[in-house]
MARKEDO-230229 format. One record per residue: residue in three letters; x, y, z of N, C-alpha, C in turn; residue number from 1. Coordinates in steps of 0.02 Angstrom, whole numbers, plus 50000, padded with zeros to 5 digits. Example, Ala and Ser with C-alpha at 12.3 -4.5 7.8 and 13.67 -1.06 7.14 Angstrom:
2
MIGU res   n_u   n_v   n_w  ca_u  ca_v  ca_w   c_u   c_v   c_w   n
MIGU ALA 50660 49716 50390 50615 49775 50390 50660 49835 50390   1
MIGU SER 50642 49888 50354 50684 49947 50357 50645 50002 50394   2
END
This chain:
258
MIGU res   n_u   n_v   n_w  ca_u  ca_v  ca_w   c_u   c_v   c_w   n
MIGU MET 56137 50733 56122 56195 50710 56031 56176 50806 56055   1
MIGU GLU 56112 50834 56059 56128 50908 56083 56212 50946 56146   2
MIGU ALA 56190 50911 56152 56210 50927 56243 56313 50904 56210   3
MIGU GLU 56312 50864 56188 56386 50857 56154 56416 50906 56122   4
MIGU ARG 56361 50987 56095 56391 51014 56032 56396 51059 56084   5
MIGU VAL 56393 51091 56133 56411 51138 56178 56444 51108 56249   6
MIGU PRO 56500 51104 56275 56539 51118 56273 56478 51150 56375   7
MIGU ALA 56488 51086 56419 56430 51091 56492 56461 51165 56516   8
MIGU ALA 56534 51137 56510 56580 51217 56559 56538 51298 56530   9
MIGU GLU 56518 51280 56410 56471 51343 56402 56422 51377 56454  10
MIGU ILE 56395 51310 56456 56299 51324 56460 56311 51336 56541  11
MIGU ARG 56323 51318 56619 56355 51344 56679 56375 51406 56649  12
MIGU ARG 56442 51433 56599 56454 51505 56613 56388 51537 56574  13
MIGU LEU 56366 51521 56533 56291 51556 56497 56252 51564 56557  14
MIGU GLU 56244 51516 56599 56179 51535 56657 56199 51543 56704  15
MIGU ALA 56262 51581 56710 56289 51620 56753 56278 51732 56724  16
MIGU CYS 56275 51692 56671 56267 51760 56656 56209 51781 56643  17
MIGU LEU 56194 51726 56618 56122 51761 56603 56060 51751 56676  18
MIGU ASP 56102 51718 56736 56056 51733 56819 56024 51710 56822  19
MIGU TYR 56004 51634 56786 55961 51578 56758 55981 51522 56767  20
MIGU HIS 55916 51488 56818 55985 51390 56769 55901 51378 56745  21
MIGU PHE 55903 51366 56716 55845 51301 56657 55829 51270 56660  22
MIGU THR 55754 51258 56695 55729 51188 56711 55717 51150 56638  23
MIGU ARG 55725 51183 56591 55695 51116 56529 55785 51159 56476  24
MIGU PRO 55825 51123 56493 55905 51123 56468 55885 51140 56391  25
MIGU GLU 55860 51068 56387 55869 51063 56309 55839 51159 56276  26
MIGU LEU 55831 51208 56308 55809 51279 56271 55834 51309 56265  27
MIGU LEU 55898 51318 56335 55970 51338 56301 55999 51302 56261  28
MIGU LEU 56015 51241 56227 56035 51219 56189 56019 51204 56138  29
MIGU ARG 55929 51234 56107 55912 51244 56038 55925 51308 56026  30
MIGU ALA 55916 51392 56082 55940 51434 56070 56022 51446 56024  31
MIGU LEU 56065 51395 56085 56112 51425 56017 56136 51358 55971  32
MIGU THR 56089 51310 55933 56102 51302 55869 56083 51345 55798  33
MIGU HIS 56135 51360 55756 56124 51384 55711 56094 51312 55674  34
MIGU ARG 56095 51376 55580 56041 51323 55575 56079 51294 55530  35
MIGU SER 56131 51311 55503 56180 51244 55508 56199 51199 55500  36
MIGU ALA 56204 51202 55602 56225 51132 55639 56143 51089 55652  37
MIGU ALA 56107 51095 55633 56034 51093 55634 56040 51025 55570  38
MIGU HIS 56079 51064 55524 56063 51040 55445 56139 50985 55438  39
MIGU GLU 56186 51007 55474 56247 50952 55481 56230 50882 55517  40
MIGU ARG 56165 50906 55586 56155 50839 55590 56085 50781 55582  41
MIGU SER 56073 50836 55506 56003 50798 55468 56038 50741 55436  42
MIGU GLY 56015 50670 55427 56021 50603 55408 56027 50622 55338  43
MIGU ASN 55977 50604 55286 55988 50611 55213 55969 50623 55176  44
MIGU ARG 56002 50645 55122 56002 50711 55089 55930 50777 55102  45
MIGU ARG 55888 50681 55087 55805 50710 55059 55799 50771 55127  46
MIGU THR 55813 50707 55180 55811 50751 55282 55853 50797 55284  47
MIGU ARG 55874 50832 55275 55926 50869 55269 55909 50935 55224  48
MIGU LEU 55901 50909 55152 55852 50999 55105 55811 51034 55156  49
MIGU SER 55772 50967 55173 55681 50980 55187 55708 51036 55251  50
MIGU VAL 55772 51009 55309 55779 51035 55373 55803 51118 55375  51
MIGU ALA 55820 51117 55290 55878 51180 55293 55835 51220 55269  52
MIGU ARG 55756 51181 55222 55716 51257 55235 55663 51275 55302  53
MIGU ARG 55634 51239 55328 55610 51263 55380 55650 51260 55452  54
MIGU GLY 55730 51267 55430 55773 51260 55487 55759 51237 55544  55
MIGU ALA 55706 51161 55547 55683 51133 55599 55725 51103 55622  56
MIGU GLY 55741 51121 55717 55810 51101 55740 55845 51158 55777  57
MIGU SER 55857 51223 55761 55905 51276 55753 55826 51327 55786  58
MIGU ASN 55891 51384 55806 55860 51406 55878 55815 51460 55841  59
MIGU GLU 55764 51448 55773 55737 51512 55738 55687 51503 55761  60
MIGU ARG 55647 51486 55771 55570 51463 55821 55594 51495 55881  61
MIGU LEU 55634 51493 55918 55667 51541 55968 55690 51592 55964  62
MIGU GLU 55692 51613 55918 55705 51696 55909 55652 51732 55872  63
MIGU PHE 55602 51704 55843 55524 51748 55819 55481 51739 55915  64
MIGU ILE 55509 51703 55927 55458 51742 55988 55516 51780 56049  65
MIGU GLY 55579 51747 56051 55608 51783 56066 55607 51889 56060  66
MIGU ASP 55614 51918 55998 55625 51939 55951 55543 52014 55990  67
MIGU ARG 55502 51972 56003 55428 52013 56008 55459 51999 56098  68
MIGU VAL 55467 51974 56149 55466 51991 56189 55540 52035 56232  69
MIGU LEU 55578 52048 56165 55606 52090 56185 55607 52170 56149  70
MIGU GLY 55563 52161 56104 55488 52221 56091 55463 52213 56156  71
MIGU LEU 55447 52183 56185 55391 52194 56218 55422 52240 56287  72
MIGU VAL 55471 52170 56279 55487 52200 56392 55533 52286 56353  73
MIGU MET 55569 52310 56324 55595 52347 56297 55556 52417 56280  74
MIGU ALA 55495 52406 56255 55423 52493 56250 55386 52473 56355  75
MIGU GLU 55407 52408 56347 55388 52442 56430 55409 52501 56469  76
MIGU TRP 55480 52454 56474 55561 52525 56504 55554 52593 56492  77
MIGU LEU 55544 52601 56396 55550 52643 56402 55501 52714 56396  78
MIGU LEU 55437 52666 56413 55392 52711 56422 55379 52725 56487  79
MIGU GLU 55424 52686 56521 55454 52702 56627 55519 52751 56616  80
MIGU ARG 55564 52748 56568 55608 52768 56584 55596 52884 56546  81
MIGU PHE 55561 52868 56498 55543 52923 56469 55477 52913 56470  82
MIGU PRO 55470 52985 56534 55371 52961 56542 55332 53019 56511  83
MIGU ASP 55377 53058 56495 55358 53132 56454 55343 53141 56351  84
MIGU GLU 55387 53102 56342 55398 53092 56275 55359 53031 56235  85
MIGU GLN 55327 53058 56163 55286 53034 56131 55298 53005 56055  86
MIGU GLU 55235 52972 56047 55255 52887 55991 55313 52916 55948  87
MIGU GLY 55321 52937 55966 55355 52985 55866 55461 53018 55921  88
MIGU ALA 55457 52988 55969 55521 52987 55991 55541 52900 56026  89
MIGU LEU 55483 52916 56062 55497 52824 56075 55511 52766 56008  90
MIGU GLY 55501 52789 55944 55474 52746 55913 55574 52743 55875  91
MIGU PRO 55602 52805 55870 55694 52765 55872 55730 52756 55900  92
MIGU ARG 55708 52755 55978 55737 52748 56035 55739 52660 56020  93
MIGU HIS 55674 52617 56006 55639 52556 56037 55704 52523 55949  94
MIGU ALA 55696 52566 55900 55708 52561 55837 55778 52533 55860  95
MIGU HIS 55836 52567 55869 55889 52571 55887 55896 52506 55929  96
MIGU LEU 55869 52515 56016 55881 52459 56069 55893 52389 56022  97
MIGU VAL 55838 52398 55977 55828 52314 55963 55843 52273 55923  98
MIGU SER 55900 52335 55870 55947 52335 55803 55967 52286 55822  99
MIGU ARG 56000 52242 55752 56051 52191 55751 56134 52228 55793 100
MIGU THR 56155 52290 55784 56183 52306 55789 56202 52332 55874 101
MIGU VAL 56149 52352 55906 56137 52336 55991 56145 52243 56003 102
MIGU LEU 56099 52189 55965 56109 52159 56009 56184 52105 55990 103
MIGU ALA 56204 52151 55937 56294 52089 55910 56288 52129 55948 104
MIGU GLN 56319 52206 56001 56336 52200 56067 56326 52160 56113 105
MIGU VAL 56284 52172 56139 56256 52087 56177 56293 52046 56165 106
MIGU ALA 56299 52024 56122 56339 51941 56117 56395 51957 56149 107
MIGU HIS 56438 51999 56127 56485 52005 56144 56465 52026 56197 108
MIGU ALA 56499 52028 56240 56486 52052 56300 56484 52001 56331 109
MIGU MET 56444 51952 56290 56423 51891 56353 56470 51840 56350 110
MIGU GLY 56504 51865 56304 56565 51803 56265 56515 51729 56222 111
MIGU LEU 56444 51761 56190 56400 51697 56160 56427 51660 56084 112
MIGU GLN 56488 51716 56043 56499 51663 56017 56529 51611 56013 113
MIGU SER 56572 51626 56072 56612 51553 56076 56556 51468 56068 114
MIGU ALA 56486 51520 56124 56454 51455 56142 56390 51419 56080 115
MIGU LEU 56418 51449 56035 56380 51429 55969 56409 51365 55944 116
MIGU ASP 56326 51346 55943 56341 51275 55898 56329 51294 55804 117
MIGU VAL 56354 51278 55799 56356 51289 55695 56444 51222 55677 118
MIGU ALA 56389 51207 55616 56403 51154 55587 56505 51196 55588 119
MIGU GLU 56569 51143 55540 56609 51155 55559 56641 51193 55480 120
MIGU HIS 56590 51182 55438 56658 51210 55385 56624 51285 55395 121
MIGU GLU 56561 51304 55431 56544 51393 55462 56580 51410 55504 122
MIGU ALA 56577 51374 55549 56645 51377 55591 56716 51422 55560 123
MIGU ARG 56734 51370 55518 56807 51395 55486 56786 51459 55427 124
MIGU ALA 56715 51461 55424 56720 51529 55392 56699 51588 55423 125
MIGU GLY 56697 51610 55481 56698 51629 55549 56590 51658 55548 126
MIGU VAL 56567 51600 55558 56517 51628 55553 56485 51632 55635 127
MIGU ARG 56514 51628 55657 56516 51667 55712 56511 51744 55750 128
MIGU GLN 56544 51736 55706 56593 51814 55724 56530 51845 55656 129
MIGU MET 56475 51865 55651 56440 51876 55610 56376 51920 55650 130
MIGU ALA 56358 51983 55629 56339 52015 55683 56234 51985 55678 131
MIGU THR 56234 51976 55601 56168 51925 55590 56135 51875 55638 132
MIGU VAL 56221 51815 55667 56197 51765 55678 56164 51795 55790 133
MIGU LEU 56235 51837 55796 56257 51833 55866 56199 51874 55887 134
MIGU ALA 56175 51933 55826 56080 51918 55842 56026 51882 55873 135
MIGU ASP 56033 51860 55825 55995 51784 55814 55974 51772 55875 136
MIGU ALA 56050 51736 55882 56061 51710 55957 56036 51745 56025 137
MIGU VAL 56048 51811 56031 56006 51849 56076 55956 51839 56056 138
MIGU GLU 55884 51828 56015 55823 51841 56044 55823 51782 56062 139
MIGU ALA 55860 51705 56057 55802 51654 56051 55873 51639 56109 140
MIGU LEU 55875 51671 56131 55899 51623 56195 55873 51688 56253 141
MIGU LEU 55822 51767 56231 55769 51776 56260 55695 51752 56270 142
MIGU GLY 55689 51733 56177 55621 51670 56207 55623 51586 56264 143
MIGU ALA 55715 51555 56243 55720 51540 56296 55715 51546 56355 144
MIGU LEU 55738 51562 56368 55695 51638 56438 55643 51620 56482 145
MIGU TYR 55595 51683 56402 55524 51648 56413 55485 51597 56416 146
MIGU LEU 55500 51560 56382 55482 51480 56370 55489 51443 56436 147
MIGU ASP 55545 51445 56489 55568 51412 56515 55537 51441 56612 148
MIGU GLY 55539 51523 56611 55559 51551 56676 55487 51638 56657 149
MIGU GLY 55456 51599 56615 55413 51676 56586 55442 51730 56559 150
MIGU LEU 55410 51832 56592 55433 51851 56595 55495 51901 56618 151
MIGU ASP 55459 51874 56679 55502 51920 56739 55625 51912 56707 152
MIGU PRO 55611 51854 56713 55682 51838 56700 55693 51865 56620 153
MIGU ALA 55649 51852 56555 55678 51883 56507 55684 51966 56521 154
MIGU ARG 55658 51979 56543 55649 52068 56577 55713 52069 56609 155
MIGU ALA 55732 52039 56675 55784 52045 56744 55863 52054 56667 156
MIGU PHE 55857 51995 56634 55935 52027 56584 55912 52048 56535 157
MIGU VAL 55858 52079 56498 55873 52131 56424 55873 52208 56494 158
MIGU ARG 55869 52204 56559 55858 52283 56602 55952 52283 56611 159
MIGU ARG 55971 52200 56648 56048 52223 56654 56100 52239 56610 160
MIGU MET 56064 52201 56534 56106 52192 56473 56119 52243 56423 161
MIGU TRP 56059 52266 56427 56044 52336 56406 56064 52398 56435 162
MIGU ARG 56066 52427 56491 56060 52449 56540 56123 52537 56511 163
MIGU GLU 56169 52485 56470 56223 52571 56449 56189 52595 56384 164
MIGU ALA 56195 52529 56336 56150 52546 56291 56079 52595 56299 165
MIGU ILE 56039 52579 56331 55992 52653 56343 56009 52687 56394 166
MIGU THR 56053 52695 56428 56082 52747 56474 56112 52789 56432 167
MIGU ALA 56153 52769 56369 56177 52834 56321 56145 52856 56279 168
MIGU GLN 56057 52825 56284 56010 52900 56248 55994 52948 56277 169
MIGU ALA 56058 53022 56263 56005 53066 56234 55952 53096 56220 170
MIGU ARG 55967 53074 56162 55918 53084 56089 55894 53046 56076 171
MIGU PRO 55816 53038 56055 55822 52986 56009 55874 53003 55980 172
MIGU PRO 55895 52908 55931 55956 52910 55879 55885 52904 55798 173
MIGU LYS 55938 52902 55763 55939 52896 55691 55960 52830 55677 174
MIGU ASP 55946 52794 55647 55978 52736 55569 56031 52750 55552 175
MIGU PRO 56083 52716 55552 56127 52732 55528 56112 52752 55457 176
MIGU LYS 56093 52733 55401 56069 52740 55314 56053 52818 55350 177
MIGU THR 55983 52856 55378 55941 52918 55393 56010 52970 55410 178
MIGU ALA 56034 52938 55452 56098 52972 55472 56137 53021 55433 179
MIGU LEU 56177 52954 55400 56225 52986 55359 56185 53028 55306 180
MIGU GLN 56136 53025 55302 56109 53047 55238 56074 53100 55261 181
MIGU GLU 56025 53123 55303 56020 53216 55334 56080 53224 55331 182
MIGU TRP 56150 53176 55371 56244 53231 55359 56258 53264 55303 183
MIGU VAL 56249 53237 55250 56272 53243 55209 56196 53277 55160 184
MIGU LEU 56171 53272 55165 56100 53336 55148 56101 53412 55183 185
MIGU GLY 56144 53390 55244 56140 53429 55283 56166 53500 55256 186
MIGU ARG 56254 53469 55208 56303 53511 55180 56278 53516 55137 187
MIGU GLY 56251 53508 55082 56220 53524 55023 56302 53466 54982 188
MIGU LEU 56322 53387 55012 56333 53345 54962 56296 53303 54936 189
MIGU PRO 56315 53259 54866 56269 53237 54859 56228 53151 54884 190
MIGU LEU 56214 53141 54876 56176 53082 54940 56240 53012 54915 191
MIGU PRO 56242 52992 54966 56256 52924 54972 56245 52906 54925 192
MIGU GLN 56319 52860 54891 56308 52800 54839 56329 52712 54871 193
MIGU TYR 56277 52702 54868 56297 52597 54905 56340 52564 54836 194
MIGU ARG 56358 52515 54845 56399 52497 54811 56375 52429 54849 195
MIGU VAL 56387 52315 54820 56371 52279 54822 56431 52275 54775 196
MIGU LEU 56483 52244 54839 56582 52205 54807 56560 52098 54801 197
MIGU SER 56536 52129 54883 56508 52038 54828 56456 52006 54855 198
MIGU SER 56438 51953 54876 56373 51888 54876 56397 51836 54868 199
MIGU ASP 56394 51810 54921 56421 51740 54927 56397 51693 55002 200
MIGU GLY 56432 51643 54999 56406 51584 55058 56332 51560 55031 201
MIGU PRO 56364 51500 55066 56246 51466 55074 56218 51482 55083 202
MIGU SER 56161 51476 55080 56047 51485 55053 56084 51528 55148 203
MIGU HIS 56068 51460 55178 56082 51478 55241 56119 51515 55298 204
MIGU ALA 56170 51556 55244 56210 51577 55269 56228 51615 55249 205
MIGU PRO 56220 51697 55172 56226 51734 55141 56289 51763 55174 206
MIGU ARG 56321 51782 55148 56352 51841 55174 56358 51880 55119 207
MIGU PHE 56315 51965 55124 56366 52029 55085 56396 52063 55102 208
MIGU VAL 56436 52088 55065 56472 52132 55071 56459 52196 55063 209
MIGU ILE 56447 52262 55063 56428 52321 55054 56450 52389 55061 210
MIGU ALA 56467 52426 54989 56527 52516 55037 56513 52532 54999 211
MIGU VAL 56489 52619 55020 56444 52681 55019 56468 52729 55014 212
MIGU ASP 56487 52752 54970 56551 52821 54965 56498 52881 54973 213
MIGU ALA 56523 52901 55001 56499 52997 55028 56598 53052 55042 214
MIGU GLN 56590 53112 55004 56620 53135 55039 56692 53107 55025 215
MIGU GLY 56726 53105 54991 56806 53057 54947 56801 53008 54991 216
MIGU ARG 56742 52997 55051 56773 52928 55089 56728 52856 55059 217
MIGU THR 56754 52808 55092 56712 52760 55094 56711 52702 55152 218
MIGU GLY 56643 52676 55159 56636 52634 55221 56610 52552 55170 219
MIGU GLN 56622 52510 55222 56612 52475 55209 56580 52420 55254 220
MIGU GLY 56522 52373 55257 56459 52321 55284 56498 52263 55271 221
MIGU ILE 56448 52226 55317 56474 52134 55300 56427 52129 55338 222
MIGU ALA 56353 52053 55295 56298 52025 55319 56222 52003 55284 223
MIGU GLY 56262 51977 55324 56186 51925 55315 56142 51950 55269 224
MIGU SER 56125 51974 55249 56069 52010 55204 56106 52097 55210 225
MIGU LYS 56088 52114 55111 56100 52162 55104 56055 52256 55139 226
MIGU ARG 56034 52232 55172 55970 52311 55200 56021 52304 55271 227
MIGU ALA 56072 52223 55287 56095 52223 55348 56175 52259 55329 228
MIGU ALA 56209 52251 55272 56269 52258 55266 56267 52342 55253 229
MIGU GLU 56211 52365 55197 56232 52434 55198 56213 52500 55266 230
MIGU SER 56192 52455 55338 56153 52490 55387 56250 52474 55428 231
MIGU ASP 56263 52434 55408 56356 52423 55442 56398 52458 55374 232
MIGU ALA 56347 52462 55328 56422 52529 55259 56421 52585 55312 233
MIGU ALA 56364 52625 55327 56344 52688 55349 56394 52700 55394 234
MIGU SER 56392 52648 55420 56393 52649 55531 56470 52664 55511 235
MIGU ASP 56517 52623 55476 56563 52615 55468 56574 52689 55443 236
MIGU LEU 56568 52730 55347 56550 52789 55373 56548 52843 55399 237
MIGU LEU 56519 52844 55445 56496 52893 55479 56537 52887 55541 238
MIGU ARG 56564 52837 55577 56609 52835 55608 56684 52850 55605 239
MIGU GLN 56707 52874 55496 56749 52907 55497 56708 52961 55478 240
MIGU LEU 56673 53030 55470 56681 53058 55461 56673 53087 55540 241
MIGU GLY 56688 53060 55597 56686 53074 55649 56616 53117 55714 242
MIGU VAL 56577 53058 55679 56478 53081 55696 56446 53022 55722 243
MIGU ASP 56400 53026 55725 56375 52995 55785 56286 52993 55714 244
MIGU SER 56251 52958 55750 56164 52999 55710 56129 53051 55759 245
MIGU GLN 56135 53061 55812 56135 53114 55834 56175 53185 55837 246
MIGU ALA 56236 53200 55814 56263 53231 55786 56246 53233 55711 247
MIGU ALA 56219 53186 55668 56196 53206 55612 56139 53221 55575 248
MIGU THR 56107 53203 55670 56007 53244 55642 56032 53320 55663 249
MIGU THR 56047 53331 55725 56078 53420 55740 56097 53447 55690 250
MIGU THR 56140 53422 55661 56190 53445 55611 56158 53491 55563 251
MIGU ASN 56106 53413 55520 56035 53439 55480 55993 53504 55492 252
MIGU ARG 55966 53443 55558 55943 53551 55554 55947 53598 55567 253
MIGU LYS 55990 53630 55562 56032 53679 55575 56051 53669 55510 254
MIGU GLY 56059 53652 55449 56051 53674 55389 55978 53656 55366 255
MIGU GLN 55929 53672 55407 55913 53679 55358 55880 53752 55388 256
MIGU GLY 55902 53804 55443 55869 53842 55498 55862 53816 55518 257
MIGU GLN 55850 53767 55577 55787 53757 55620 55830 53736 55694 258
END
């Protein structure tokens, strides 16, 4: 049943991208299954409601373990790459590299959105393009890799697909909301103001649209949680202002006379 939901050509393409052939292909199929698809395939109404609450049949359990695998593999890699840095610098690097933003970038680089198994109505609503859904799927893939082949294939995948992101880290980054706040404070401006523009979608796939205002400009973010949408809005505004998290940090330090 699940095999029919994801074309065989997509499975072969993903295995080539992962550089790994699954001995238990059901793990890969499960990693690609969004909660809405599991919900749609369930039987009677009582069963559907139960599945929706538990996430049974979806990629959520694999996402749970994949999150831990990514955290461990990334921590190991950072210790190797930055042997002289302490926790205060390594922590922000790690937080950025395992963030939803970077995970979604990895998903797009893989073309993962075209392989996701989602309910028809959610596909029409564009759920495959949501950063939260894509990030969750990447973590689920890591969980599937780990359960099928152990830490080595998961580590190899991370070091290949995250190489550009880790190489770009000249200095430890700041999260977008912190970076924006430091940028405006460094210039004596009022704090950014966040507003909820809309909140809709089904319970298993909510959609928040958040705006943030600062220095006469407005950034906007869309995500599956309020916190993630605020982060996206801050990132959008930082891009409009022509700064990044590292630039914001440097500017704030100068403003404080450091």
